[in-house]
N, C-alpha and C positions, 0 to 999 in steps of 0.2 A: 685015579690016574690023570696026570697033567697032559695039556695038550703040546704037541710039539709045533713049534712054530720055524718055518723056513724063510728068511727074508731075502728077496731078489734083489739083484742091482739096481731095477728101475723103481725099488721104493714098495713093490707090492709084495704080500706074503700069502703063502699058502698055509693055510692052516689045517691040522689034523692031516688025515690024509682023505679027507672028503672033497677035497679040491675046491674049497671055498676061497674064491680071489678075493683079496683085500687090496684094493688099491689107492690111489691118491685121494679119490673123490670119498672114500668112506671115512677120511680124516675129520670131515665135516658133519655136523649135526643140523637137526630141523632150528635150533637156536640160532645158529650162524647167520650172518647177514646172506641175503640171496644172491648178492653179487660174488661173494666169496664161494658161496656153493656152485655157482654157474663158472668161475674160472677153474675150480677143482674138477669138474664135469669135463671142459673143454682140455685141460691139461691131461687127465685121466686117458680120454680118447686119444690124444696125440700122442702119448705113451705108448697105448696099445698098438697104434699103426705103425709107429716107428719101429717097433720092436718086432713086429711081424715082418716088415720092410728089412731091416738088419739081419733076422736070422734068414731069411729068404735069400739076400745078397750072399751072405757068409756060405750057405749051404749050396746054392746054386751056380755061382759065380766067383767063390773063393775071395771076395772082395768086401769091401766095407762101405757103409753109408758116406764117410767123409769123401772117401775116392769117388764114390758115384756121384756124389754132389760136385764134386771139382770138375769130372768129366762132363756133367751136366751143363755147367757154367760154359765150358767149352764148345760144346755141341751147339749151343745158341749163338756162339759168338766164332765163326768159323775163320775169321781172322786172327783170332786167338785174343789173349788178354794178358796185360802185365800182370806180374805177381802182386803188385799192390792192390791191383782192382779186385785179383781174386780173392785175396785176403778180406777185402771190405765187403764183397759180396756174399762170402761164405762165413762173415762175421768170425773170423778166429785170426789167431796171430800168423805174421808173415812166416814165423818159424813153422808153423803148423803147415803151413801151404807149402813150404819148402820141402819138408818131409814127405809129404804126400806125393809132389812133384817129382822128387826123386826116386821113389818107388815106382810110379808110372812110367817114368822114363827110362829106368833099367829093364823095364818089360816091354818097352818098344809102344807104349799107348800114346805117350805124349811126347813133344820136341821142344826145347826151348831155343830161342833166338835172341841175338842182342839186337837192340835197335841202332841203326844209324846214327852217329851224332853222340849217342850216349849210352857206353856199354855197362852202364849200371842198371840202365832199363832192359828188363827181361821180359820177352812175350812169351806165352806159352801156348802151344796149339795141338790139337788132337793129330795124331798121326793117321793114316789112312787103316791100319789095323786098329787103332784105338777109336776111331769113328765107327768101324763094324761093329767092334766089342761093345761099345756102349749101345749102338741101337739094338741089340739083342737084350742087354739088361734093361734097357728103357721100354722095351716093348712088354717084358715079364712084369716090371715095375706097375706099369698101367693097368696090367692085369690082375694083379695085386690090390691095388687101390680100387679098381671097379667091383672087385670080390667084396672087399671090405666094406664098401658101402653100398652093397646092392641089398642090404636091409631096408633102404630109405627109396621112397617113391621119387620120379623126377620132379613132382611136384615138391617135395620135402627137400630135396638138394636145391632147388631154385630158390626156395624159402630161406634155406640155411646161408646160401651164398649172399642173399640181400641183407640178411640180418648182420653176418659177418662183415659184409662191406661197410655196413654205417658204424659197426664196433672199431673197425680198423680206421676208418675216417676220424673218429671221434679220439681213437688212440694217439694218431698222429699229431693232434692239436694238444692234447693233455699229458701226453707220456714222454715230452723231449728231455733229455737228460739235463739235468739240473747242476749247477756248479754248487760245491760245498758252501756253508754257511760262513766258514772261515774265509775263504776266497772273496765271498759277497762283501763281508764287512771290510775287508783289505781295500776292495774297490772303493767302498765310500769313503773311506778315510783319505785316499789318494787325492 
């Protein structure tokens, strides 16, 4: 008798009905480089947390993580943000920001205003209703994260923060976007 495998959207699999979770990290073997195994572990943990949050936002608030993230940016910037700045901060295209903003505006959660002197520059702000709704979602979001990380001691969390801070610093130095070889060679010829 063969095993049935259901592949989930996040790349994890549910094998047989014994609920054995196969996630991104299980792709690595002991023979793989330690850095690769670490990266897959970080990614696996991130995906699991993100999936839990996505599910909770959908279930409890009928919203999505991208909508929550956009509202979070606006909550941190009460004077509002330009659409281009939202796109940069959320690391998505302007079209994505426009679509999400359209939805939130129809629901009365955000408002667009044109900037004086430049009608192309649009600033988006949370409305009072949007601010109130976001505060409720943010409080629940925080509870989910606290619960998910409750298996770690305060000392563990502090240690991880310190180590991940070092990693983030290192990445900011070495993981800068590089131009393609083709454009580099064209620059050298000029």
